[in-house]
C-alpha positions in Angstrom: 160.6 146.1 110.8 161.5 143.0 112.8 163.2 140.5 110.3 162.9 137.6 112.8 159.1 137.3 111.9 160.1 136.0 108.5 161.9 133.0 110.2 158.9 131.9 112.3 156.5 129.2 111.3 153.1 130.5 110.2 151.2 129.3 113.2 153.7 130.7 115.7 153.7 134.1 113.9 150.0 134.3 113.9 149.8 133.5 117.6 152.6 135.9 118.3 150.6 138.7 116.7 147.3 137.5 118.3 145.6 137.1 115.0 143.4 134.1 116.1 142.2 136.2 119.1 141.0 138.9 116.7 139.4 136.6 114.3 137.5 134.8 117.1 136.4 138.2 118.4 135.3 139.4 115.1 133.2 136.2 114.5 131.7 136.6 118.0 130.7 140.2 117.3 129.2 139.1 113.9 127.1 136.4 115.4 126.0 138.7 118.2 124.8 141.4 115.8 124.3 139.4 112.6 120.9 141.1 111.8 122.7 144.5 111.9 125.7 143.6 109.8 124.3 141.1 107.2 122.7 143.9 105.3 126.1 145.5 104.6 127.8 142.2 103.7 130.2 139.9 105.6 133.3 141.2 103.7 132.5 144.8 104.6 132.1 143.8 108.2 135.5 142.1 108.5 137.1 145.0 106.6 135.6 147.4 109.1 136.6 145.4 112.0 140.2 144.9 111.1 140.5 148.6 110.1 139.3 149.5 113.6 141.9 147.2 115.1 144.6 148.8 113.0 143.4 152.2 113.9 143.2 151.4 117.6 139.5 152.3 117.9 138.3 148.7 118.5 138.8 149.0 122.3 136.2 151.8 122.8 133.5 150.8 125.3 134.5 147.2 125.3 134.8 145.0 128.5 138.0 145.2 130.5 138.9 141.6 129.7 139.0 142.5 126.0 140.9 145.8 126.6 143.8 144.1 128.4 143.8 140.9 126.3 146.7 141.9 124.0 149.6 144.4 124.1 148.0 146.1 121.0 144.8 146.5 122.9 146.5 148.0 125.9 148.5 150.3 123.8 145.4 151.4 121.8 143.5 152.0 125.1 146.3 154.1 126.5 146.4 156.3 123.3 142.7 156.8 123.3 142.7 157.7 127.0 145.4 160.3 126.3 143.7 161.9 123.3 140.3 161.9 124.9 141.3 163.7 128.1 144.3 165.7 127.1 142.4 168.9 127.7 142.5 168.2 131.4 146.3 168.5 131.2 146.1 171.6 129.3 143.9 173.3 131.8 146.1 172.2 134.6 143.3 170.3 136.4 144.2 168.1 139.4 142.1 165.1 140.0 141.7 162.3 142.6 142.0 158.6 142.1 138.3 158.1 141.9 137.9 160.9 139.3 140.6 159.2 137.1 138.7 156.0 137.5 135.5 157.7 136.4 137.3 159.0 133.2 138.6 155.5 132.4 135.1 154.0 133.0 133.7 156.4 130.3 135.9 154.4 127.8 135.7 151.0 129.5 132.6 150.7 131.8 134.0 147.9 134.1 137.5 149.2 134.5 138.7 148.1 137.9 139.5 150.6 140.6 142.5 148.5 141.9 144.5 149.2 138.8 143.9 152.9 139.1 145.0 152.8 142.8 148.3 151.0 141.8 149.1 153.7 139.3 148.4 156.3 141.9 150.8 154.6 144.4 153.5 155.2 141.8 152.9 158.9 141.7 152.3 159.3 145.4 154.8 156.8 146.6 152.1 154.9 148.5 151.4 157.9 150.7 148.3 160.1 150.9 146.2 158.3 148.4 143.5 160.9 148.6 145.9 163.6 147.2 145.3 165.3 143.8 147.4 164.3 140.8 148.2 166.2 137.5 147.1 164.5 134.3 150.8 164.0 133.0 152.0 162.4 136.3 149.0 160.0 136.4 149.1 159.3 132.7 152.7 158.0 132.6 152.4 156.0 135.8 149.2 154.5 134.6 150.8 153.6 131.3 153.5 151.4 132.8 151.2 149.9 135.4 148.5 149.0 132.8 150.9 147.8 130.0 153.3 145.9 132.3 150.8 144.8 134.9 151.9 141.2 135.1 155.6 142.1 135.1 155.2 144.3 138.1 153.3 141.8 140.0 156.2 139.4 139.4 158.9 141.8 140.4 156.9 142.7 143.5 157.3 139.0 144.7 161.0 139.3 144.0 161.4 142.6 145.9 159.5 141.2 148.9 161.8 138.1 149.1 164.9 140.4 148.9 163.4 142.8 151.5 162.8 139.9 153.9 166.5 139.0 153.7 166.4 136.0 151.4 169.6 135.1 149.6 169.5 135.8 145.9 170.1 132.1 145.4 166.9 131.3 147.1 164.7 134.0 145.6 161.9 132.4 143.6 161.6 134.1 140.2 157.9 133.8 139.2 156.9 133.5 135.6 153.2 133.4 136.5 151.3 134.7 139.4 148.0 134.7 141.2 146.6 138.0 142.5 145.9 136.4 145.7 149.6 135.4 146.2 151.0 138.8 145.6 151.4 141.1 148.5 152.0 144.8 148.1 155.7 145.8 149.2 155.5 147.3 152.7 156.7 150.9 153.2 156.1 151.4 156.9 159.4 150.1 158.3 163.0 151.3 157.9 164.1 148.4 155.6 161.3 149.1 153.1 162.2 152.7 153.0 165.9 152.0 152.4 164.9 149.5 149.6 167.0 146.6 148.4 170.4 146.1 146.9 170.2 147.4 143.3 172.7 144.9 141.7 170.9 141.9 143.4 167.5 143.2 142.3 168.8 143.7 138.8 170.2 140.2 138.7 166.9 138.7 139.8 164.9 140.8 137.2 167.3 139.7 134.5 166.6 136.0 135.3 162.9 136.8 135.2 163.1 138.5 131.8 165.1 135.6 130.3 162.0 133.3 130.4 159.0 135.7 130.8 156.1 135.3 128.5 154.4 138.7 129.3 155.5 142.1 128.1 158.3 143.8 130.0 160.5 146.9 129.8 163.7 146.5 127.8 166.3 144.9 130.0 168.9 147.6 128.9 166.6 150.3 130.3 166.1 148.4 133.5 169.9 148.1 134.0 170.3 151.7 133.1 168.0 152.7 135.9 169.4 150.3 138.6 173.1 150.9 137.9 172.6 154.6 138.9 171.8 153.8 142.6 173.2 151.4 145.2 169.8 150.7 146.7 166.3 151.1 145.3 162.8 151.1 146.8 159.9 149.3 145.0 158.0 152.5 144.2 161.1 154.5 143.4 162.0 151.8 140.8 158.4 152.1 139.2 158.6 155.8 139.2 161.9 155.7 137.3 160.4 153.4 134.8 157.5 155.7 134.3 159.8 158.6 133.7 162.2 156.8 131.4 161.8 158.1 127.8 163.2 155.0 126.2 160.6 152.7 127.8 157.9 155.2 126.9 159.0 155.0 123.2 159.2 151.2 123.4 155.5 151.1 124.4 154.7 153.5 121.6 151.4 154.8 123.0 152.2 158.2 124.2 154.4 161.1 123.0 157.3 162.5 125.1 156.3 164.6 128.0 157.3 167.8 126.2 154.8 166.9 123.5 152.1 165.4 125.7 149.6 168.3 125.4 150.3 168.9 121.8 147.9 167.2 119.3 147.2 169.4 116.2 144.8 166.9 114.6 142.7 166.8 117.7 142.8 170.5 118.1 141.5 171.0 114.6 138.6 168.6 115.3 137.7 170.4 118.5 137.7 173.8 116.7 135.3 172.4 114.1 132.9 171.0 116.8 133.1 174.3 118.8 132.4 176.2 115.6 129.4 174.0 114.9 128.0 174.5 118.4 128.5 178.3 118.3 126.5 178.7 115.1 123.7 176.3 116.1 120.2 177.8 115.4 119.0 176.9 118.8 121.9 178.6 120.6 120.2 182.0 120.8 116.5 181.0 120.4 115.8 181.8 124.1 117.1 185.3 123.8 114.8 186.1 120.8 111.7 186.3 122.9 110.9 189.8 123.8 110.6 190.7 127.4 111.8 187.3 128.5 115.3 187.1 130.0 116.8 183.6 130.7 118.4 183.4 134.2 122.1 183.2 134.1 123.4 179.8 134.8 126.9 179.0 135.7 128.1 175.6 134.7 130.0 173.7 137.4 133.6 172.7 136.7 132.5 169.0 136.6 129.8 169.7 134.0 132.4 171.5 131.8 134.8 168.6 132.2 132.1 166.1 131.3 131.4 168.2 128.2 135.0 168.2 127.2 135.2 164.4 127.7 132.3 163.9 125.3 133.9 166.2 122.6 137.2 164.4 122.9 135.8 160.9 122.8 133.6 161.6 119.9 136.4 163.3 117.9 139.0 160.5 118.4 139.7 160.1 114.8 136.9 157.4 114.2 134.1 158.3 111.8 132.3 155.0 112.5 129.3 155.6 114.6 129.8 152.4 116.5 132.8 150.2 115.5 131.9 146.7 114.7 134.0 145.5 117.6 132.5 148.0 120.0 129.1 146.5 120.2 
């Protein structure tokens, strides 16, 4: 537990933990659906709301602006995405960028394709964006791109300045950014392929972290990555961050890659659902009719995949039909 929180003023601590944000959202949800919730009582509503925030289920089916609003929301979304579609990794399925986007939109209907494409570039090194990706490769790249989005936009500016030959003393270290101002690092010429000087890049990133207001990877982990090579490309650096176990632990959303496909609690829930489906009274009703043989239907892989999505989402550990924050 972080002991520094005891030294902060109350208002500063509440703002640091985004408590006013969640209170405001809870009130908005209550006012929007007051007829539904007033019959259960206001106290019960707030208890259910903050329990869902604590459990990480509050981000399900919410708008993207809410999902990305706080580090806890981002971390919760990553964990729900992993648990919902872990079966894809177990089956060894390979999917395209747009198929991963479709999965994300099952949890967040307006999830932007641009963020999915950025994650895919980390895996594919900006080449052959129509290639298929495994679930683990995409998931860890997506985790860092989504959780550290603002930080990566800022270091992209630094990388471009160093790549263009600017002196480290003249590189502008951004603490805020506009999406229109950021250009994606080029990879077509020789300079981009060779990358930039790692010590210079590390020094600029260290200056950024000293006064950065958004989440960023631990500086010790960044130094560990950059001290191993003399030069580094932008996507090579991002891939190293995606594979770094210490950074994965710091985010705290996903297990290690060795344990990624292991989730006993979810497996037990799936087994219960499958057992319920297999003993359903309607499952063999068509075969009970004498002389009538139902034609054999082969389910397409996509239909099977969609069925697994629904099972995983519905068994994500929440027994509330619709969380108070999900409406």
